[in-house]
C-alpha positions in Angstrom: 16.5 13.5 33.4 17.8 13.9 29.9 18.4 10.7 27.9 21.1 11.0 25.2 21.3 8.4 22.4 23.8 8.1 19.6 22.9 8.6 16.0 23.5 4.8 15.4 21.0 4.0 18.2 18.5 6.5 16.9 18.7 5.0 13.4 18.4 1.4 14.7 15.3 2.5 16.7 13.9 4.5 13.8 14.4 1.6 11.3 12.0 -0.6 13.2 9.3 2.0 13.8 5.7 1.5 12.6 6.0 4.7 10.6 8.8 3.2 8.6 6.9 0.0 8.0 3.8 2.0 7.0 5.9 4.0 4.5 7.2 0.9 2.9 3.7 -0.6 2.8 2.4 2.6 1.1 5.3 2.4 -1.5 4.3 -1.3 -2.2 0.6 -0.5 -2.6 1.4 2.2 -5.1 3.9 0.0 -6.9 1.5 -2.8 -7.4 -1.6 -0.6 -8.1 -0.9 -0.6 -11.9 0.3 -4.2 -12.1 -1.5 -7.0 -13.8 -2.1 -10.2 -11.8 -1.9 -13.6 -13.6 -3.4 -16.5 -11.7 -2.3 -20.1 -12.1 -5.2 -22.3 -11.3 -4.9 -25.8 -9.7 -6.3 -27.4 -12.8 -3.4 -26.0 -14.9 -0.7 -26.2 -12.2 -0.6 -29.8 -11.0 -3.0 -29.1 -8.1 -1.0 -26.1 -6.9 -1.9 -22.4 -7.0 0.2 -19.4 -8.1 0.1 -15.8 -9.1 2.5 -13.6 -11.0 2.5 -9.8 -10.9 3.5 -8.0 -14.1 4.7 -4.4 -13.6 5.8 -2.4 -16.7 5.9 -5.5 -18.8 8.1 -7.5 -16.5 7.2 -10.3 -14.1 8.4 -8.8 -10.8 6.6 -10.7 -8.0 5.6 -14.4 -8.0 3.8 -16.4 -5.3 3.5 -20.1 -5.3 1.1 -22.1 -3.1 1.9 -25.8 -2.9 -0.6 -28.4 -1.9 0.0 -31.9 -0.8 -3.0 -34.3 -1.3 -5.3 -31.3 -1.6 -4.1 -29.6 1.6 -2.1 -26.4 1.6 1.5 -27.2 2.4 3.9 -24.3 1.7 3.9 -20.7 0.3 6.8 -19.2 -1.5 7.2 -15.5 -2.5 9.8 -14.4 -5.0 10.5 -10.7 -5.4 12.5 -8.8 -8.1 15.9 -8.0 -6.5 15.7 -4.5 -8.0 12.5 -3.7 -6.0 14.2 -4.8 -2.7 17.3 -2.7 -3.5 15.2 0.4 -4.5 13.2 0.3 -1.2 16.4 -0.4 0.7 18.0 2.8 -0.7 14.9 5.0 -0.4 14.3 4.1 3.3 17.9 3.5 4.3 17.3 0.0 5.6 18.8 -3.4 5.1 17.5 -5.6 2.3 16.7 -8.3 4.9 14.4 -5.8 6.7 12.7 -4.9 3.3 12.0 -8.6 2.6 10.5 -9.0 6.1 8.2 -6.0 5.5 7.3 -7.3 2.0 6.4 -10.7 3.4 4.1 -9.2 6.1 2.5 -6.8 3.5 1.9 -9.6 1.1 0.3 -11.8 3.7 -1.9 -8.9 5.1 -2.9 -7.2 1.8 -2.4 -9.5 -1.2 -3.1 -13.0 0.0 -6.7 -12.2 1.3 -7.6 -10.8 -2.2 -6.1 -13.9 -3.9 -8.0 -16.2 -1.5 -11.3 -14.5 -2.5 -10.5 -15.0 -6.2 -9.6 -18.7 -6.0 -11.9 -19.7 -3.1 -9.2 -20.8 -0.7 -8.4 -19.9 2.9 -5.4 -20.4 5.2 -2.7 -19.5 2.7 0.5 -17.9 4.0 4.2 -17.4 3.0 6.8 -19.8 4.5 9.7 -18.7 2.2 10.6 -15.3 0.7 13.5 -14.7 -1.6 14.7 -12.5 -4.4 14.7 -13.1 -8.2 18.0 -12.3 -9.8 16.4 -11.7 -13.2 13.0 -10.7 -14.4 11.5 -11.7 -17.7 9.0 -10.3 -20.1 5.4 -11.1 -18.9 3.8 -14.1 -20.5 0.4 -13.0 -21.9 -2.7 -14.9 -20.6 -3.1 -18.0 -22.8 -6.4 -18.2 -24.7 -7.9 -21.0 -26.8 -7.9 -20.1 -30.5 -11.3 -19.9 -32.0 -12.2 -23.0 -34.0 -9.4 -25.2 -32.7 -10.4 -28.8 -32.5 -9.8 -31.3 -29.8 -7.5 -33.2 -32.1 -5.4 -30.1 -32.8 -5.1 -29.4 -29.1 -4.0 -33.0 -28.4 -1.4 -32.8 -31.3 -0.1 -29.5 -29.8 0.4 -31.1 -26.4 2.1 -34.2 -27.9 4.4 -32.0 -30.1 5.5 -29.8 -27.2 5.9 -32.4 -24.4 7.3 -35.9 -23.8 3.8 -37.3 -23.6 2.7 -39.8 -26.3 -0.7 -39.3 -27.9 -2.4 -42.4 -26.3 -1.1 -41.3 -22.9 -2.6 -37.8 -23.4 -6.0 -39.2 -24.6 -6.0 -41.6 -21.6 -5.3 -38.7 -19.2 -8.2 -36.7 -20.6 -10.6 -39.5 -20.8 -9.9 -40.6 -17.2 -10.8 -37.0 -16.0 -7.3 -36.5 -14.5 -6.9 -33.4 -16.8 -9.3 -31.2 -18.7 -8.3 -31.0 -22.4 -8.6 -27.2 -22.6 -6.7 -26.7 -19.3 -4.0 -29.1 -20.4 -3.6 -27.4 -23.8 -3.5 -23.9 -22.2 -1.0 -25.1 -19.6 1.4 -26.2 -22.5 0.8 -23.0 -24.4 2.0 -21.1 -21.3 5.0 -23.4 -21.0 6.0 -22.9 -24.6 5.6 -19.1 -24.4 7.7 -19.1 -21.2 10.5 -21.1 -22.9 10.5 -18.6 -25.8 10.7 -15.6 -23.6 13.3 -17.1 -21.2 15.3 -18.6 -24.1 15.4 -22.2 -22.7 
């Protein structure tokens, strides 16, 4: 018995094949191979975790892991729209399918590596979406040699709505480490400069 299928049926079947998914996964592995990962620690991210992937000087993939009272609550993955469109054209598939494959790939390949780095388990992605714009990567913030505690506090006060007594109280209470607080604000200031707001 001979089974005849139309080209449309063949394409629909072919689009969901493991070979296609493996092809996209291979593309993603090669894409991220030369990227730089920037990790946002809980101490500098209001108790949440995050990572940004910088490819060719642009922040193209970002993952956010939100925690509620110390317990993992939600994972969000944002992907540069251009990557999704490129993969969609190369493999002749819909952007929604590309996003589905990227989500699975990120959970299977990238999250386990991230969990090892940050010492967490049980992270996953609840929401995936595209970024309309990418920005220049923000370099890793470092504490300048010889900077005093007073200078770090003054920088925080100058670049936030916090008052000096409030900053000192936050640090003395142990709610925030001064260096982490300072580097967090350095990151925020650099981000504003790059994004223009």
